[in-house]
Predicted model as a PDB file, atoms N, CA, C, CB and O in Angstrom, pLDDT in the B-factor column:
MODEL        1                                                                  
ATOM      1  N   MET A   1     -27.296  27.040  11.681  1.00 65.00           N  
ATOM      2  CA  MET A   1     -26.975  26.178  10.568  1.00 65.00           C  
ATOM      3  C   MET A   1     -25.982  25.121  11.039  1.00 65.00           C  
ATOM      4  CB  MET A   1     -26.407  26.993   9.379  1.00 65.00           C  
ATOM      5  O   MET A   1     -24.981  25.446  11.679  1.00 65.00           O  
ATOM      6  N   LYS A   2     -26.254  23.870  10.728  1.00 73.00           N  
ATOM      7  CA  LYS A   2     -25.401  22.752  11.126  1.00 73.00           C  
ATOM      8  C   LYS A   2     -24.291  22.538  10.097  1.00 73.00           C  
ATOM      9  CB  LYS A   2     -26.235  21.464  11.292  1.00 73.00           C  
ATOM     10  O   LYS A   2     -24.544  22.595   8.894  1.00 73.00           O  
ATOM     11  N   PRO A   3     -23.065  22.292  10.562  1.00 68.00           N  
ATOM     12  CA  PRO A   3     -22.012  21.957   9.593  1.00 68.00           C  
ATOM     13  C   PRO A   3     -22.304  20.611   8.949  1.00 68.00           C  
ATOM     14  CB  PRO A   3     -20.621  21.935  10.275  1.00 68.00           C  
ATOM     15  O   PRO A   3     -22.765  19.677   9.606  1.00 68.00           O  
ATOM     16  N   GLU A   4     -22.033  20.531   7.681  1.00 70.00           N  
ATOM     17  CA  GLU A   4     -22.275  19.284   6.957  1.00 70.00           C  
ATOM     18  C   GLU A   4     -20.975  18.550   6.731  1.00 70.00           C  
ATOM     19  CB  GLU A   4     -22.970  19.552   5.621  1.00 70.00           C  
ATOM     20  O   GLU A   4     -19.942  19.146   6.425  1.00 70.00           O  
ATOM     21  N   ARG A   5     -21.050  17.261   6.887  1.00 66.00           N  
ATOM     22  CA  ARG A   5     -19.892  16.398   6.647  1.00 66.00           C  
ATOM     23  C   ARG A   5     -19.971  15.877   5.216  1.00 66.00           C  
ATOM     24  CB  ARG A   5     -19.838  15.212   7.675  1.00 66.00           C  
ATOM     25  O   ARG A   5     -20.981  15.291   4.826  1.00 66.00           O  
ATOM     26  N   PRO A   6     -18.934  16.081   4.447  1.00 64.00           N  
ATOM     27  CA  PRO A   6     -19.003  15.597   3.057  1.00 64.00           C  
ATOM     28  C   PRO A   6     -19.083  14.077   3.012  1.00 64.00           C  
ATOM     29  CB  PRO A   6     -17.779  16.081   2.253  1.00 64.00           C  
ATOM     30  O   PRO A   6     -18.359  13.376   3.719  1.00 64.00           O  
ATOM     31  N   GLU A   7     -19.971  13.591   2.173  1.00 70.00           N  
ATOM     32  CA  GLU A   7     -20.201  12.144   2.059  1.00 70.00           C  
ATOM     33  C   GLU A   7     -19.077  11.429   1.308  1.00 70.00           C  
ATOM     34  CB  GLU A   7     -21.526  11.884   1.355  1.00 70.00           C  
ATOM     35  O   GLU A   7     -18.871  10.230   1.498  1.00 70.00           O  
ATOM     36  N   ASP A   8     -18.355  12.151   0.463  1.00 76.00           N  
ATOM     37  CA  ASP A   8     -17.348  11.504  -0.383  1.00 76.00           C  
ATOM     38  C   ASP A   8     -15.932  11.622   0.171  1.00 76.00           C  
ATOM     39  CB  ASP A   8     -17.391  12.096  -1.766  1.00 76.00           C  
ATOM     40  O   ASP A   8     -14.975  11.450  -0.584  1.00 76.00           O  
ATOM     41  N   GLY A   9     -15.763  11.907   1.449  1.00 81.00           N  
ATOM     42  CA  GLY A   9     -14.436  12.047   2.044  1.00 81.00           C  
ATOM     43  C   GLY A   9     -13.615  10.766   1.968  1.00 81.00           C  
ATOM     44  O   GLY A   9     -12.429  10.804   1.640  1.00 81.00           O  
ATOM     45  N   VAL A  10     -14.241   9.640   2.268  1.00 85.00           N  
ATOM     46  CA  VAL A  10     -13.542   8.352   2.219  1.00 85.00           C  
ATOM     47  C   VAL A  10     -13.190   8.003   0.781  1.00 85.00           C  
ATOM     48  CB  VAL A  10     -14.405   7.233   2.846  1.00 85.00           C  
ATOM     49  O   VAL A  10     -12.104   7.491   0.510  1.00 85.00           O  
ATOM     50  N   VAL A  11     -14.092   8.276  -0.125  1.00 86.00           N  
ATOM     51  CA  VAL A  11     -13.839   7.998  -1.544  1.00 86.00           C  
ATOM     52  C   VAL A  11     -12.650   8.815  -2.034  1.00 86.00           C  
ATOM     53  CB  VAL A  11     -15.093   8.310  -2.397  1.00 86.00           C  
ATOM     54  O   VAL A  11     -11.798   8.300  -2.759  1.00 86.00           O  
ATOM     55  N   ASP A  12     -12.588  10.082  -1.645  1.00 87.00           N  
ATOM     56  CA  ASP A  12     -11.462  10.932  -2.036  1.00 87.00           C  
ATOM     57  C   ASP A  12     -10.158  10.420  -1.448  1.00 87.00           C  
ATOM     58  CB  ASP A  12     -11.703  12.375  -1.595  1.00 87.00           C  
ATOM     59  O   ASP A  12      -9.131  10.422  -2.127  1.00 87.00           O  
ATOM     60  N   LEU A  13     -10.184   9.982  -0.192  1.00 87.00           N  
ATOM     61  CA  LEU A  13      -8.983   9.447   0.453  1.00 87.00           C  
ATOM     62  C   LEU A  13      -8.486   8.200  -0.264  1.00 87.00           C  
ATOM     63  CB  LEU A  13      -9.262   9.127   1.925  1.00 87.00           C  
ATOM     64  O   LEU A  13      -7.292   8.082  -0.540  1.00 87.00           O  
ATOM     65  N   VAL A  14      -9.382   7.271  -0.570  1.00 88.00           N  
ATOM     66  CA  VAL A  14      -8.997   6.052  -1.283  1.00 88.00           C  
ATOM     67  C   VAL A  14      -8.451   6.396  -2.663  1.00 88.00           C  
ATOM     68  CB  VAL A  14     -10.197   5.092  -1.408  1.00 88.00           C  
ATOM     69  O   VAL A  14      -7.472   5.799  -3.111  1.00 88.00           O  
ATOM     70  N   ASP A  15      -9.074   7.349  -3.332  1.00 89.00           N  
ATOM     71  CA  ASP A  15      -8.605   7.767  -4.658  1.00 89.00           C  
ATOM     72  C   ASP A  15      -7.178   8.303  -4.591  1.00 89.00           C  
ATOM     73  CB  ASP A  15      -9.541   8.835  -5.245  1.00 89.00           C  
ATOM     74  O   ASP A  15      -6.346   7.954  -5.429  1.00 89.00           O  
ATOM     75  N   VAL A  16      -6.891   9.141  -3.611  1.00 89.00           N  
ATOM     76  CA  VAL A  16      -5.548   9.714  -3.472  1.00 89.00           C  
ATOM     77  C   VAL A  16      -4.530   8.632  -3.144  1.00 89.00           C  
ATOM     78  CB  VAL A  16      -5.532  10.799  -2.382  1.00 89.00           C  
ATOM     79  O   VAL A  16      -3.439   8.619  -3.712  1.00 89.00           O  
ATOM     80  N   VAL A  17      -4.871   7.728  -2.237  1.00 88.00           N  
ATOM     81  CA  VAL A  17      -3.932   6.658  -1.855  1.00 88.00           C  
ATOM     82  C   VAL A  17      -3.644   5.753  -3.048  1.00 88.00           C  
ATOM     83  CB  VAL A  17      -4.499   5.823  -0.676  1.00 88.00           C  
ATOM     84  O   VAL A  17      -2.489   5.397  -3.282  1.00 88.00           O  
ATOM     85  N   LEU A  18      -4.663   5.378  -3.800  1.00 89.00           N  
ATOM     86  CA  LEU A  18      -4.434   4.500  -4.952  1.00 89.00           C  
ATOM     87  C   LEU A  18      -3.669   5.208  -6.059  1.00 89.00           C  
ATOM     88  CB  LEU A  18      -5.761   3.984  -5.493  1.00 89.00           C  
ATOM     89  O   LEU A  18      -2.843   4.593  -6.733  1.00 89.00           O  
ATOM     90  N   ARG A  19      -3.937   6.495  -6.253  1.00 91.00           N  
ATOM     91  CA  ARG A  19      -3.273   7.252  -7.322  1.00 91.00           C  
ATOM     92  C   ARG A  19      -1.834   7.619  -6.957  1.00 91.00           C  
ATOM     93  CB  ARG A  19      -4.063   8.521  -7.634  1.00 91.00           C  
ATOM     94  O   ARG A  19      -0.918   7.428  -7.756  1.00 91.00           O  
ATOM     95  N   ASP A  20      -1.641   8.149  -5.741  1.00 91.00           N  
ATOM     96  CA  ASP A  20      -0.331   8.649  -5.341  1.00 91.00           C  
ATOM     97  C   ASP A  20       0.460   7.672  -4.482  1.00 91.00           C  
ATOM     98  CB  ASP A  20      -0.492   9.932  -4.600  1.00 91.00           C  
ATOM     99  O   ASP A  20       1.690   7.696  -4.483  1.00 91.00           O  
ATOM    100  N   GLY A  21      -0.237   6.818  -3.757  1.00 90.00           N  
ATOM    101  CA  GLY A  21       0.423   5.844  -2.900  1.00 90.00           C  
ATOM    102  C   GLY A  21       0.694   6.385  -1.508  1.00 90.00           C  
ATOM    103  O   GLY A  21       0.648   7.591  -1.266  1.00 90.00           O  
ATOM    104  N   ALA A  22       0.976   5.470  -0.607  1.00 91.00           N  
ATOM    105  CA  ALA A  22       1.308   5.824   0.777  1.00 91.00           C  
ATOM    106  C   ALA A  22       2.297   4.799   1.307  1.00 91.00           C  
ATOM    107  CB  ALA A  22       0.026   5.883   1.678  1.00 91.00           C  
ATOM    108  O   ALA A  22       2.194   3.609   1.009  1.00 91.00           O  
ATOM    109  N   ILE A  23       3.244   5.265   2.086  1.00 91.00           N  
ATOM    110  CA  ILE A  23       4.218   4.397   2.738  1.00 91.00           C  
ATOM    111  C   ILE A  23       3.980   4.492   4.240  1.00 91.00           C  
ATOM    112  CB  ILE A  23       5.696   4.796   2.363  1.00 91.00           C  
ATOM    113  O   ILE A  23       3.891   5.584   4.802  1.00 91.00           O  
ATOM    114  N   VAL A  24       3.880   3.338   4.875  1.00 92.00           N  
ATOM    115  CA  VAL A  24       3.711   3.277   6.321  1.00 92.00           C  
ATOM    116  C   VAL A  24       4.928   2.549   6.884  1.00 92.00           C  
ATOM    117  CB  VAL A  24       2.363   2.553   6.722  1.00 92.00           C  
ATOM    118  O   VAL A  24       5.244   1.431   6.478  1.00 92.00           O  
ATOM    119  N   ARG A  25       5.595   3.194   7.812  1.00 95.00           N  
ATOM    120  CA  ARG A  25       6.764   2.577   8.451  1.00 95.00           C  
ATOM    121  C   ARG A  25       6.574   2.602   9.954  1.00 95.00           C  
ATOM    122  CB  ARG A  25       8.081   3.309   8.053  1.00 95.00           C  
ATOM    123  O   ARG A  25       6.078   3.576  10.521  1.00 95.00           O  
ATOM    124  N   ALA A  26       6.980   1.502  10.593  1.00 96.00           N  
ATOM    125  CA  ALA A  26       6.856   1.410  12.053  1.00 96.00           C  
ATOM    126  C   ALA A  26       8.037   0.631  12.598  1.00 96.00           C  
ATOM    127  CB  ALA A  26       5.514   0.736  12.467  1.00 96.00           C  
ATOM    128  O   ALA A  26       8.443  -0.382  12.030  1.00 96.00           O  
ATOM    129  N   ASP A  27       8.579   1.108  13.694  1.00 96.00           N  
ATOM    130  CA  ASP A  27       9.640   0.413  14.418  1.00 96.00           C  
ATOM    131  C   ASP A  27       9.130   0.123  15.819  1.00 96.00           C  
ATOM    132  CB  ASP A  27      10.963   1.256  14.458  1.00 96.00           C  
ATOM    133  O   ASP A  27       8.529   0.986  16.460  1.00 96.00           O  
ATOM    134  N   ALA A  28       9.367  -1.080  16.288  1.00 96.00           N  
ATOM    135  CA  ALA A  28       8.940  -1.445  17.636  1.00 96.00           C  
ATOM    136  C   ALA A  28       9.995  -2.344  18.265  1.00 96.00           C  
ATOM    137  CB  ALA A  28       7.553  -2.152  17.614  1.00 96.00           C  
ATOM    138  O   ALA A  28      10.623  -3.157  17.586  1.00 96.00           O  
ATOM    139  N   ILE A  29      10.175  -2.189  19.547  1.00 96.00           N  
ATOM    140  CA  ILE A  29      11.082  -3.054  20.305  1.00 96.00           C  
ATOM    141  C   ILE A  29      10.277  -3.658  21.444  1.00 96.00           C  
ATOM    142  CB  ILE A  29      12.339  -2.262  20.844  1.00 96.00           C  
ATOM    143  O   ILE A  29       9.673  -2.944  22.244  1.00 96.00           O  
ATOM    144  N   ILE A  30      10.277  -4.970  21.505  1.00 95.00           N  
ATOM    145  CA  ILE A  30       9.562  -5.679  22.566  1.00 95.00           C  
ATOM    146  C   ILE A  30      10.545  -5.948  23.695  1.00 95.00           C  
ATOM    147  CB  ILE A  30       8.924  -7.016  22.039  1.00 95.00           C  
ATOM    148  O   ILE A  30      11.582  -6.581  23.497  1.00 95.00           O  
ATOM    149  N   THR A  31      10.207  -5.463  24.870  1.00 96.00           N  
ATOM    150  CA  THR A  31      11.095  -5.628  26.022  1.00 96.00           C  
ATOM    151  C   THR A  31      10.355  -6.320  27.158  1.00 96.00           C  
ATOM    152  CB  THR A  31      11.643  -4.263  26.491  1.00 96.00           C  
ATOM    153  O   THR A  31       9.138  -6.196  27.294  1.00 96.00           O  
ATOM    154  N   VAL A  32      11.100  -7.041  27.959  1.00 96.00           N  
ATOM    155  CA  VAL A  32      10.588  -7.648  29.180  1.00 96.00           C  
ATOM    156  C   VAL A  32      11.564  -7.298  30.289  1.00 96.00           C  
ATOM    157  CB  VAL A  32      10.410  -9.209  29.033  1.00 96.00           C  
ATOM    158  O   VAL A  32      12.758  -7.579  30.185  1.00 96.00           O  
ATOM    159  N   ALA A  33      11.061  -6.690  31.341  1.00 95.00           N  
ATOM    160  CA  ALA A  33      11.884  -6.271  32.483  1.00 95.00           C  
ATOM    161  C   ALA A  33      13.056  -5.407  32.026  1.00 95.00           C  
ATOM    162  CB  ALA A  33      12.404  -7.498  33.252  1.00 95.00           C  
ATOM    163  O   ALA A  33      14.192  -5.606  32.458  1.00 95.00           O  
ATOM    164  N   ASP A  34      12.771  -4.458  31.158  1.00 94.00           N  
ATOM    165  CA  ASP A  34      13.773  -3.534  30.611  1.00 94.00           C  
ATOM    166  C   ASP A  34      14.882  -4.212  29.819  1.00 94.00           C  
ATOM    167  CB  ASP A  34      14.385  -2.751  31.722  1.00 94.00           C  
ATOM    168  O   ASP A  34      15.958  -3.639  29.647  1.00 94.00           O  
ATOM    169  N   VAL A  35      14.632  -5.428  29.335  1.00 95.00           N  
ATOM    170  CA  VAL A  35      15.592  -6.141  28.485  1.00 95.00           C  
ATOM    171  C   VAL A  35      14.971  -6.239  27.087  1.00 95.00           C  
ATOM    172  CB  VAL A  35      15.940  -7.583  29.072  1.00 95.00           C  
ATOM    173  O   VAL A  35      13.954  -6.908  26.907  1.00 95.00           O  
ATOM    174  N   PRO A  36      15.580  -5.574  26.099  1.00 94.00           N  
ATOM    175  CA  PRO A  36      15.030  -5.660  24.741  1.00 94.00           C  
ATOM    176  C   PRO A  36      15.221  -7.065  24.173  1.00 94.00           C  
ATOM    177  CB  PRO A  36      15.699  -4.615  23.817  1.00 94.00           C  
ATOM    178  O   PRO A  36      16.340  -7.578  24.123  1.00 94.00           O  
ATOM    179  N   LEU A  37      14.116  -7.683  23.745  1.00 96.00           N  
ATOM    180  CA  LEU A  37      14.170  -9.056  23.244  1.00 96.00           C  
ATOM    181  C   LEU A  37      14.013  -9.144  21.725  1.00 96.00           C  
ATOM    182  CB  LEU A  37      13.097  -9.881  23.909  1.00 96.00           C  
ATOM    183  O   LEU A  37      14.730  -9.895  21.065  1.00 96.00           O  
ATOM    184  N   VAL A  38      13.086  -8.384  21.186  1.00 97.00           N  
ATOM    185  CA  VAL A  38      12.783  -8.493  19.761  1.00 97.00           C  
ATOM    186  C   VAL A  38      12.641  -7.097  19.173  1.00 97.00           C  
ATOM    187  CB  VAL A  38      11.491  -9.324  19.526  1.00 97.00           C  
ATOM    188  O   VAL A  38      11.990  -6.226  19.750  1.00 97.00           O  
ATOM    189  N   GLY A  39      13.256  -6.901  18.026  1.00 97.00           N  
ATOM    190  CA  GLY A  39      13.098  -5.646  17.307  1.00 97.00           C  
ATOM    191  C   GLY A  39      12.331  -5.892  16.023  1.00 97.00           C  
ATOM    192  O   GLY A  39      12.593  -6.862  15.311  1.00 97.00           O  
ATOM    193  N   LEU A  40      11.389  -5.018  15.731  1.00 95.00           N  
ATOM    194  CA  LEU A  40      10.595  -5.120  14.506  1.00 95.00           C  
ATOM    195  C   LEU A  40      10.771  -3.853  13.689  1.00 95.00           C  
ATOM    196  CB  LEU A  40       9.095  -5.359  14.826  1.00 95.00           C  
ATOM    197  O   LEU A  40      10.677  -2.746  14.218  1.00 95.00           O  
ATOM    198  N   LYS A  41      11.022  -4.018  12.418  1.00 96.00           N  
ATOM    199  CA  LYS A  41      11.059  -2.892  11.488  1.00 96.00           C  
ATOM    200  C   LYS A  41      10.091  -3.254  10.373  1.00 96.00           C  
ATOM    201  CB  LYS A  41      12.532  -2.605  10.935  1.00 96.00           C  
ATOM    202  O   LYS A  41      10.365  -4.129   9.552  1.00 96.00           O  
ATOM    203  N   LEU A  42       8.961  -2.570  10.357  1.00 95.00           N  
ATOM    204  CA  LEU A  42       7.908  -2.874   9.400  1.00 95.00           C  
ATOM    205  C   LEU A  42       7.791  -1.740   8.390  1.00 95.00           C  
ATOM    206  CB  LEU A  42       6.564  -3.107  10.119  1.00 95.00           C  
ATOM    207  O   LEU A  42       7.911  -0.564   8.731  1.00 95.00           O  
ATOM    208  N   SER A  43       7.555  -2.120   7.158  1.00 93.00           N  
ATOM    209  CA  SER A  43       7.381  -1.142   6.107  1.00 93.00           C  
ATOM    210  C   SER A  43       6.328  -1.674   5.144  1.00 93.00           C  
ATOM    211  CB  SER A  43       8.726  -0.847   5.377  1.00 93.00           C  
ATOM    212  O   SER A  43       6.391  -2.830   4.726  1.00 93.00           O  
ATOM    213  N   ALA A  44       5.365  -0.837   4.794  1.00 92.00           N  
ATOM    214  CA  ALA A  44       4.308  -1.260   3.875  1.00 92.00           C  
ATOM    215  C   ALA A  44       4.065  -0.151   2.859  1.00 92.00           C  
ATOM    216  CB  ALA A  44       2.995  -1.603   4.645  1.00 92.00           C  
ATOM    217  O   ALA A  44       4.045   1.032   3.198  1.00 92.00           O  
ATOM    218  N   ALA A  45       3.884  -0.555   1.618  1.00 89.00           N  
ATOM    219  CA  ALA A  45       3.536   0.378   0.550  1.00 89.00           C  
ATOM    220  C   ALA A  45       2.115   0.063   0.108  1.00 89.00           C  
ATOM    221  CB  ALA A  45       4.543   0.284  -0.655  1.00 89.00           C  
ATOM    222  O   ALA A  45       1.774  -1.094  -0.139  1.00 89.00           O  
ATOM    223  N   LEU A  46       1.299   1.087   0.010  1.00 91.00           N  
ATOM    224  CA  LEU A  46      -0.086   0.920  -0.403  1.00 91.00           C  
ATOM    225  C   LEU A  46      -0.342   1.868  -1.567  1.00 91.00           C  
ATOM    226  CB  LEU A  46      -1.077   1.192   0.781  1.00 91.00           C  
ATOM    227  O   LEU A  46      -0.203   3.084  -1.441  1.00 91.00           O  
ATOM    228  N   ALA A  47      -0.718   1.283  -2.706  1.00 92.00           N  
ATOM    229  CA  ALA A  47      -0.998   2.090  -3.898  1.00 92.00           C  
ATOM    230  C   ALA A  47      -1.685   1.210  -4.924  1.00 92.00           C  
ATOM    231  CB  ALA A  47       0.309   2.715  -4.488  1.00 92.00           C  
ATOM    232  O   ALA A  47      -1.710  -0.014  -4.790  1.00 92.00           O  
ATOM    233  N   GLY A  48      -2.233   1.829  -5.934  1.00 91.00           N  
ATOM    234  CA  GLY A  48      -2.796   1.085  -7.053  1.00 91.00           C  
ATOM    235  C   GLY A  48      -1.667   0.433  -7.850  1.00 91.00           C  
ATOM    236  O   GLY A  48      -0.514   0.856  -7.769  1.00 91.00           O  
ATOM    237  N   MET A  49      -2.005  -0.579  -8.604  1.00 86.00           N  
ATOM    238  CA  MET A  49      -0.968  -1.315  -9.348  1.00 86.00           C  
ATOM    239  C   MET A  49      -0.263  -0.429 -10.369  1.00 86.00           C  
ATOM    240  CB  MET A  49      -1.582  -2.524 -10.056  1.00 86.00           C  
ATOM    241  O   MET A  49       0.937  -0.596 -10.585  1.00 86.00           O  
ATOM    242  N   ASP A  50      -0.960   0.499 -10.999  1.00 87.00           N  
ATOM    243  CA  ASP A  50      -0.296   1.405 -11.945  1.00 87.00           C  
ATOM    244  C   ASP A  50       0.791   2.202 -11.237  1.00 87.00           C  
ATOM    245  CB  ASP A  50      -1.320   2.363 -12.600  1.00 87.00           C  
ATOM    246  O   ASP A  50       1.891   2.362 -11.765  1.00 87.00           O  
ATOM    247  N   THR A  51       0.488   2.700 -10.048  1.00 89.00           N  
ATOM    248  CA  THR A  51       1.460   3.477  -9.284  1.00 89.00           C  
ATOM    249  C   THR A  51       2.608   2.593  -8.825  1.00 89.00           C  
ATOM    250  CB  THR A  51       0.790   4.145  -8.077  1.00 89.00           C  
ATOM    251  O   THR A  51       3.767   3.005  -8.881  1.00 89.00           O  
ATOM    252  N   MET A  52       2.299   1.380  -8.372  1.00 88.00           N  
ATOM    253  CA  MET A  52       3.353   0.470  -7.907  1.00 88.00           C  
ATOM    254  C   MET A  52       4.341   0.156  -9.025  1.00 88.00           C  
ATOM    255  CB  MET A  52       2.739  -0.833  -7.369  1.00 88.00           C  
ATOM    256  O   MET A  52       5.554   0.228  -8.829  1.00 88.00           O  
ATOM    257  N   THR A  53       3.820  -0.191 -10.193  1.00 88.00           N  
ATOM    258  CA  THR A  53       4.730  -0.529 -11.295  1.00 88.00           C  
ATOM    259  C   THR A  53       5.476   0.696 -11.800  1.00 88.00           C  
ATOM    260  CB  THR A  53       3.958  -1.172 -12.445  1.00 88.00           C  
ATOM    261  O   THR A  53       6.604   0.582 -12.280  1.00 88.00           O  
ATOM    262  N   GLU A  54       4.854   1.868 -11.695  1.00 87.00           N  
ATOM    263  CA  GLU A  54       5.533   3.109 -12.085  1.00 87.00           C  
ATOM    264  C   GLU A  54       6.771   3.348 -11.221  1.00 87.00           C  
ATOM    265  CB  GLU A  54       4.570   4.307 -11.972  1.00 87.00           C  
ATOM    266  O   GLU A  54       7.774   3.878 -11.699  1.00 87.00           O  
ATOM    267  N   TYR A  55       6.695   2.956  -9.953  1.00 87.00           N  
ATOM    268  CA  TYR A  55       7.824   3.116  -9.034  1.00 87.00           C  
ATOM    269  C   TYR A  55       8.718   1.885  -8.973  1.00 87.00           C  
ATOM    270  CB  TYR A  55       7.316   3.435  -7.652  1.00 87.00           C  
ATOM    271  O   TYR A  55       9.621   1.822  -8.139  1.00 87.00           O  
ATOM    272  N   GLY A  56       8.485   0.913  -9.836  1.00 88.00           N  
ATOM    273  CA  GLY A  56       9.365  -0.243  -9.915  1.00 88.00           C  
ATOM    274  C   GLY A  56       9.038  -1.372  -8.955  1.00 88.00           C  
ATOM    275  O   GLY A  56       9.858  -2.268  -8.753  1.00 88.00           O  
ATOM    276  N   LEU A  57       7.868  -1.346  -8.367  1.00 87.00           N  
ATOM    277  CA  LEU A  57       7.448  -2.416  -7.466  1.00 87.00           C  
ATOM    278  C   LEU A  57       6.505  -3.356  -8.203  1.00 87.00           C  
ATOM    279  CB  LEU A  57       6.767  -1.841  -6.196  1.00 87.00           C  
ATOM    280  O   LEU A  57       5.667  -2.906  -8.985  1.00 87.00           O  
ATOM    281  N   PHE A  58       6.630  -4.627  -7.966  1.00 87.00           N  
ATOM    282  CA  PHE A  58       5.772  -5.653  -8.554  1.00 87.00           C  
ATOM    283  C   PHE A  58       5.880  -5.733 -10.068  1.00 87.00           C  
ATOM    284  CB  PHE A  58       4.347  -5.398  -8.173  1.00 87.00           C  
ATOM    285  O   PHE A  58       4.945  -6.193 -10.724  1.00 87.00           O  
ATOM    286  N   GLU A  59       6.992  -5.298 -10.638  1.00 88.00           N  
ATOM    287  CA  GLU A  59       7.134  -5.343 -12.097  1.00 88.00           C  
ATOM    288  C   GLU A  59       7.116  -6.780 -12.611  1.00 88.00           C  
ATOM    289  CB  GLU A  59       8.433  -4.650 -12.528  1.00 88.00           C  
ATOM    290  O   GLU A  59       6.447  -7.070 -13.603  1.00 88.00           O  
ATOM    291  N   ALA A  60       7.841  -7.679 -11.951  1.00 90.00           N  
ATOM    292  CA  ALA A  60       7.876  -9.073 -12.399  1.00 90.00           C  
ATOM    293  C   ALA A  60       6.488  -9.697 -12.297  1.00 90.00           C  
ATOM    294  CB  ALA A  60       8.892  -9.887 -11.570  1.00 90.00           C  
ATOM    295  O   ALA A  60       6.060 -10.409 -13.206  1.00 90.00           O  
ATOM    296  N   TRP A  61       5.783  -9.436 -11.195  1.00 88.00           N  
ATOM    297  CA  TRP A  61       4.433  -9.966 -11.022  1.00 88.00           C  
ATOM    298  C   TRP A  61       3.522  -9.438 -12.114  1.00 88.00           C  
ATOM    299  CB  TRP A  61       3.875  -9.601  -9.636  1.00 88.00           C  
ATOM    300  O   TRP A  61       2.760 -10.202 -12.707  1.00 88.00           O  
ATOM    301  N   ASP A  62       3.589  -8.145 -12.388  1.00 87.00           N  
ATOM    302  CA  ASP A  62       2.739  -7.524 -13.396  1.00 87.00           C  
ATOM    303  C   ASP A  62       3.013  -8.115 -14.774  1.00 87.00           C  
ATOM    304  CB  ASP A  62       2.953  -6.009 -13.417  1.00 87.00           C  
ATOM    305  O   ASP A  62       2.081  -8.377 -15.534  1.00 87.00           O  
ATOM    306  N   THR A  63       4.275  -8.322 -15.096  1.00 88.00           N  
ATOM    307  CA  THR A  63       4.639  -8.905 -16.391  1.00 88.00           C  
ATOM    308  C   THR A  63       4.083 -10.317 -16.526  1.00 88.00           C  
ATOM    309  CB  THR A  63       6.166  -8.921 -16.566  1.00 88.00           C  
ATOM    310  O   THR A  63       3.538 -10.678 -17.569  1.00 88.00           O  
ATOM    311  N   ARG A  64       4.220 -11.114 -15.468  1.00 91.00           N  
ATOM    312  CA  ARG A  64       3.685 -12.492 -15.495  1.00 91.00           C  
ATOM    313  C   ARG A  64       2.168 -12.489 -15.657  1.00 91.00           C  
ATOM    314  CB  ARG A  64       4.071 -13.249 -14.205  1.00 91.00           C  
ATOM    315  O   ARG A  64       1.627 -13.284 -16.426  1.00 91.00           O  
ATOM    316  N   GLN A  65       1.480 -11.608 -14.944  1.00 88.00           N  
ATOM    317  CA  GLN A  65       0.023 -11.555 -15.033  1.00 88.00           C  
ATOM    318  C   GLN A  65      -0.433 -11.149 -16.436  1.00 88.00           C  
ATOM    319  CB  GLN A  65      -0.536 -10.576 -13.995  1.00 88.00           C  
ATOM    320  O   GLN A  65      -1.369 -11.730 -16.985  1.00 88.00           O  
ATOM    321  N   ARG A  66       0.229 -10.158 -17.001  1.00 87.00           N  
ATOM    322  CA  ARG A  66      -0.156  -9.712 -18.343  1.00 87.00           C  
ATOM    323  C   ARG A  66       0.095 -10.812 -19.374  1.00 87.00           C  
ATOM    324  CB  ARG A  66       0.617  -8.437 -18.730  1.00 87.00           C  
ATOM    325  O   ARG A  66      -0.713 -11.009 -20.282  1.00 87.00           O  
ATOM    326  N   GLN A  67       1.214 -11.530 -19.236  1.00 91.00           N  
ATOM    327  CA  GLN A  67       1.526 -12.623 -20.155  1.00 91.00           C  
ATOM    328  C   GLN A  67       0.506 -13.751 -20.011  1.00 91.00           C  
ATOM    329  CB  GLN A  67       2.950 -13.155 -19.898  1.00 91.00           C  
ATOM    330  O   GLN A  67       0.056 -14.322 -21.004  1.00 91.00           O  
ATOM    331  N   ARG A  68       0.147 -14.063 -18.773  1.00 91.00           N  
ATOM    332  CA  ARG A  68      -0.830 -15.119 -18.524  1.00 91.00           C  
ATOM    333  C   ARG A  68      -2.176 -14.769 -19.160  1.00 91.00           C  
ATOM    334  CB  ARG A  68      -0.997 -15.352 -17.011  1.00 91.00           C  
ATOM    335  O   ARG A  68      -2.824 -15.628 -19.758  1.00 91.00           O  
ATOM    336  N   HIS A  69      -2.592 -13.522 -19.031  1.00 89.00           N  
ATOM    337  CA  HIS A  69      -3.874 -13.110 -19.610  1.00 89.00           C  
ATOM    338  C   HIS A  69      -3.808 -13.093 -21.130  1.00 89.00           C  
ATOM    339  CB  HIS A  69      -4.280 -11.726 -19.087  1.00 89.00           C  
ATOM    340  O   HIS A  69      -4.793 -13.419 -21.791  1.00 89.00           O  
ATOM    341  N   ARG A  70      -2.673 -12.721 -21.691  1.00 89.00           N  
ATOM    342  CA  ARG A  70      -2.537 -12.772 -23.160  1.00 89.00           C  
ATOM    343  C   ARG A  70      -2.670 -14.196 -23.651  1.00 89.00           C  
ATOM    344  CB  ARG A  70      -1.184 -12.184 -23.612  1.00 89.00           C  
ATOM    345  O   ARG A  70      -3.319 -14.443 -24.668  1.00 89.00           O  
ATOM    346  N   ASN A  71      -2.056 -15.151 -22.933  1.00 87.00           N  
ATOM    347  CA  ASN A  71      -2.118 -16.555 -23.329  1.00 87.00           C  
ATOM    348  C   ASN A  71      -3.522 -17.105 -23.225  1.00 87.00           C  
ATOM    349  CB  ASN A  71      -1.182 -17.383 -22.481  1.00 87.00           C  
ATOM    350  O   ASN A  71      -3.890 -17.975 -24.014  1.00 87.00           O  
ATOM    351  N   GLU A  72      -4.319 -16.634 -22.287  1.00 83.00           N  
ATOM    352  CA  GLU A  72      -5.698 -17.109 -22.140  1.00 83.00           C  
ATOM    353  C   GLU A  72      -6.564 -16.683 -23.312  1.00 83.00           C  
ATOM    354  CB  GLU A  72      -6.301 -16.594 -20.839  1.00 83.00           C  
ATOM    355  O   GLU A  72      -7.491 -17.401 -23.686  1.00 83.00           O  
ATOM    356  N   PHE A  73      -6.279 -15.526 -23.898  1.00 77.00           N  
ATOM    357  CA  PHE A  73      -7.107 -15.007 -24.963  1.00 77.00           C  
ATOM    358  C   PHE A  73      -6.564 -15.325 -26.346  1.00 77.00           C  
ATOM    359  CB  PHE A  73      -7.254 -13.536 -24.810  1.00 77.00           C  
ATOM    360  O   PHE A  73      -7.173 -14.930 -27.339  1.00 77.00           O  
ATOM    361  N   ASP A  74      -5.449 -16.019 -26.445  1.00 70.00           N  
ATOM    362  CA  ASP A  74      -4.889 -16.411 -27.760  1.00 70.00           C  
ATOM    363  C   ASP A  74      -5.477 -17.712 -28.243  1.00 70.00           C  
ATOM    364  CB  ASP A  74      -3.365 -16.538 -27.688  1.00 70.00           C  
ATOM    365  O   ASP A  74      -5.123 -18.187 -29.322  1.00 70.00           O  
TER     366      ASP A  74                                                      
ENDMDL                                                                          
END                                                                             
């Protein structure tokens, strides 16, 4: 019997990331001849807009978008 790979694995992963969110952080130092020249500190948040606003991210953007859409339909 061959093991089966579930077809909805990617869908489940995207669902979890959008619902719960994910934070990706990376630090890198660029060096030349053992001399550190540039330091990078990167941080990214990935989540659905409901999750982002629940955690206080993009609140101003969300408010502006909702107001703009209300004005279009008035």
